[in-house]
Phi, psi and omega in degrees: 000132181291159181297316180294324177295320179296320177296319180298314181297328182282320191253334186264146184302144178277348180268172179273358182283136180291148179272126182229167179291341183271021179293168181302148181285164178298325181297317181292326176294321178297319178297319178297323178294316179298324182278359180076017182281332175228156180277166176299321180297318179294321179295317180295323178295316178298318181297320179295322178296322178295319177298316178300320179296318180297316180293322179296315180291318183290333182257021185302314182297314179295319182296314182299314181294312186292313182292323177298317181290323177295316180297318178296322179296315180295326180287326183281323180243105180277334185252139178283108177214183184294326177299319179297314182295323178294321177293322177297320178301318179297319179298314182292320179295322179293339178270010179065029177293336179101135187302310183296319180294321179297316180298319179296316181296312183290328175297319180291326177292322176301314180296318180298318180296322179291313184297317183267004180054047178276121183247338180256134184300326181300329180283351180262353186304308183293326180296325177300313180297314183297319181293327177297319177294316181301317181295319180293323187276003173290165186059054182294350178287351176273111183293134180263349178261157181288139182282075181280136179270139184281311186242025183213158177299130174266123181251124181242119173270137178239123182238164179153153181286166179295141174093359183268352181099028184295310182295318178298318179297320178298316179298316180291325177294319177298318178298316180302311182289328175297318179296334178275003176090012181269151174273123189237142173228157179240149176240123183272077184271355176272080184271356185273316185283130180299128176088350184297320182294315180294323178298318179293323179296321178299317178294321178300316179295322183294318183263357174080043177231153179283144178241123175270123187217160171228185182291154176302136181091358179291165177289119181303325180296325178294321177298316181295322179298314178298317186293314183291326176292317179295319180296321178294315182295326182268007179055041178290151178272324186223132172242119180253122189250120173281146178224163178287155181235047183278072186292339181293342176237082187299323181300311180296319181296318179298315180296319181295314181293323178296318180295319179299314181297318180297320179295315180298319184289344174293332181260316179234095187304330183275355183273164353287145184275340175215143169235101187260127179263126179267126178234148178266114184298333184289346181271357173058236185296337176295326177296321178296320178295319178298318180299318178297318182293316180292328178296333179285334186254346180203164178277102179270121183264345181188167183244138164255112183260106184271163172058031178295334178286346185261007182232153174261008183242057182291356179294349180302334178302314181294320182296318182299311183289313188285324185266337181248346181069030178241123180285143170280123184257331177219148175230142177269119185245013180167188186266345184286161182301324184264018181270003170269108188248145173297139185269143166214149184299320181293318177301315181297312182293323177297315178299326183280334186230025185304318180294322179294324177300314180294317181297320181295321180291322178296319178297320180295319179296318180295317179296323179294320178293322179295321180295321181291325180290331177289000000 
């Protein structure tokens, strides 16, 4: 089975009915499952289609730009040669895939073309998609899921500069875990930025979780000490901690985060279980620079990449993982509460190449009909 065919089978509906935003809600599907109207397998299939739809809708700008440029490239260069690979490199770099990752990808494509004796660029289209997934999925020892504790409080630190969507991401993350039936609390540790505490409180009220806070200008470590103790006493499942993002003074930030971790570990020795860095996808290579800088001052275990729906340069996902060795764990695909989605390479590639997946299947069907008519 071809790679594009496998993506189609996983993400696209098996029925002839078109997929629309007005499909049944997750709640009604859950009710149908409870009533025995659909099987667990059918529900999981429907849920996967919904995830595929979110990634397809959220990556629309990147998909349109990337696929248009790939199609134009294939039309301009019919033969696989060095001119084609150099032009492909320019397309990938313009999509913020990252210089080192682009060089690695095109070198592997050159090798693949030689080994398989691929001479026409159209025959290399699917291999480009497949190699992008392979490159992202290297270093499998880096966990892409959140390190949730089963019988203990899970403590998540969230870091990032101002303006990247840090507070919004914390609110959406809290909503996600609440929807999963977990007890969630928030800690307002960004006591430096004016309005940060009130913004977090608004999100706490919106999603229905308690926020542990002190006055503006308080010691962030003191806030964390209160929060982790309160979370333990109330038997909370998850504590999500906001922190300051004063990256312009790395020394102070490093000391502050180190102090916060020591305070938390006095109550929960194994914490923090995650340190998630929030990056704005629309800033492109600047996001990569921020990731490098934060990696110097703290142990970043994963990335929350916000506003992916607002950029045509979604290739930044590949650059972050391949060049920094940090997995993307969540991506922001819209403004709704449930638009913060867990990341997976296949979901991402489907969102980036959904139209190509459909086109490849249509071509296969047409070729099959032609073979039968012969």
